[in-house]
Every structure is written in C-alpha cells, then in structure tokens.
N, C-alpha and C positions, 0 to 999 in steps of 0.2 A: 792307411792315409798318410799322405806326405807331409813332413815337417819343412816349414818355408818359414824363412827370414826376409824382412825388408831390410837390405842397407843402402844408403843413400847419405850424398853431401849436398848441401845446403848454405847459400849465403843468404840470401835475401829472403830467406822462408818459402819460397814458392812450391821447391821441389819437397820440402821437410811436410808441406801440407798435404801433399798428393803421397807421398811415404805414410804419412799416417794415415789417410784414409785406406790405401790399401791392404795397412796393416791389421786394419779394425775391420773389413771386408772379408780377409782372408785367415786371420785367427793367425798373424805369423807373428815373428818374435817382430823388434825393429831394432836395427843399431846405425847409429849417427857417424858415418866418417867422416871423423874431424880434423881437420892438419895441426902438428905441435904448434904454431904459430897460426895463430886465427888473422883470419881475411878481413883487411876493413874496408869500409865503401871505395876509397881509392885505390886498394889494390887490386878491385875488379874493373875499373872504369879503363875498360877496352881500350876506348879511342885514346886514351893515352900511352903513345907508343913505350913508355920508361916503365909501365904500372905492372907490377905485380905478376899477375896472371901471364901480360905478355912476356916477360921475361921466362917464366915457366914455359908457358906453350913453345916458344920459338928456340929456347936454349935447350929442349925437351930434357927439364929437369925432374927428377923425383922430387916431391914433396910429401914429407912423413907424417906418419898419421898418431894422432895421439893415441888411441886404444887401440884393441886388439878383440876377436871374437873369442871367450871363452870356449866355448862348448862348441867350432865350427863344425865340429864333423858329425854334429848331431843332425843337420840341417839337408834336406835333399833337395829344395827348391830354393833360390836364391834369386831373389828379385832385388836390380842394382840400379838406383836411382842418382839421376846428377842434369845441373844446367847444361844443357849444349854451350859448348865453345869452342868455336871455328868447326862447327861441324861436326864436332866428336864430343869425345868428354874432357872435361878439364885433367891435367896430371896426376890429380890427386886420386883418380880412378885407374889409372892407370899403375900408382903404386899399392892400391889397393888389389887390382886383379895380380898382381906381384907376389903379393904376400902369402899367399894360400894356396894350396893345391886344389883345385876344382873336380878332381878325376872322381868321378860318379854323381857330380852332380846335375842336376840342370839350374841353367842360368837364363835370367828375363833378363832385359835390359828397361829402362824406362826414363824418358826423360823429358826437360821442362823448358817449354822454349816458347817465346811470342812467334815463330814464325820458320824458324830453321829447323828443319830435320835431324835427326841421327842419321850416321851413316854405319850399318850393321859390318860392313867390312871393314872397318878401321877399329873394331873393338875385337873380333873375332883374334886375331894378332899376340892380343894382350892378354888372354886366358892363359894363365898355368895351370897344367894336367889336362885329361882328356875329360873335358865337362862337353856338356848337351847344349846349342844356343838353340834354346827355347825361342825368342824373339826379340825384338828392338822396336821401342813405340814411343811415338812423342805424345806427350799430354798438355794441354791447355790447362792455366790454374786453376778455371773452374771446372774441371772434369766432375761427373756427377762419380757417386761412388756404385751407382748400379751399372755406371759403365768400366770402372774398372775392376770390378764382382766378375762382369762377363770377361772381361781378357784374361783376367787369372784362373778362372776356370778350364777354358780352353788350355792352358800350362799346366796346371796342377796334374 
C-alpha cells in the first residue's frame, strides 16, 4: 500500500480544510507549507498592486519555507494543495517543489478557488526530479469527503 502525504499551503483556512478532509479520507500524513514570514490579510489583497502576493508573483520571488518534511523519502504519493493565485500556484508552492527531489513519487495537485481553475501545464516545469504527474483538480470549499476519497482512490 502506498504511503501518502497531503502537503498544503493555506492563508484563509479554506485549503487547510480541504487538506484535512483529504488526509482523513486517505489516512495520509499532513504537512502545512508555511512561509518563514506569515502572510497577513493585507499581504494577500491581490487588488492592491503593491501587496506582497503581487510583488512575489510578478517579481518571481522565492518564498522561504519555515519547515521541512523529515521523512520525505518514505512517501510514495504526495497530494499538494494551494489556493489559486493568477491561474496557478502561489510562489511558495514553486519553492516547495524545488526543495525536494520527487523522483519515483506520484504527485497530485489540488487547489481551492471560487472559480479559477489551475493550469497543470504551469505546474509540471516546477517539479524537481522524475515524478509521475497524476492529477490536478480544483475543489470548492464545501467539497464532500466522499468526493475527495473518490478522487484520491483514482490516484493511489
């Protein structure tokens, strides 16, 4: 049986809620991808051109991560979750993907958004190592545990 991990980044708690449900439904470990400097509400107000999220995204800035996954090599399947920012992932996810060698691992991305889908073609070039790109799907905040379990079963 595959050993699974759900790694996620969340600012408002929406992605965290989906990640927690997914981990519970799959028996996966849970890892929060946290920035060294936490985001404030002002930092993620994307309508403000000088907000931190905009400076990072358009400046293609790395976002340092506070913690590492100690037993990373023991996982076979990694679900990576994040809110959709500019039809892709926040820069902290790019930093996360560059921080580990995903060779031999199966990756599945899940995102939360009120309406914007994720673009898998933007995620593949960010992956370090020879990983299997299994899936990328957007979920609403109120996704059912059953729907998450069904999606994950098609990957595991």
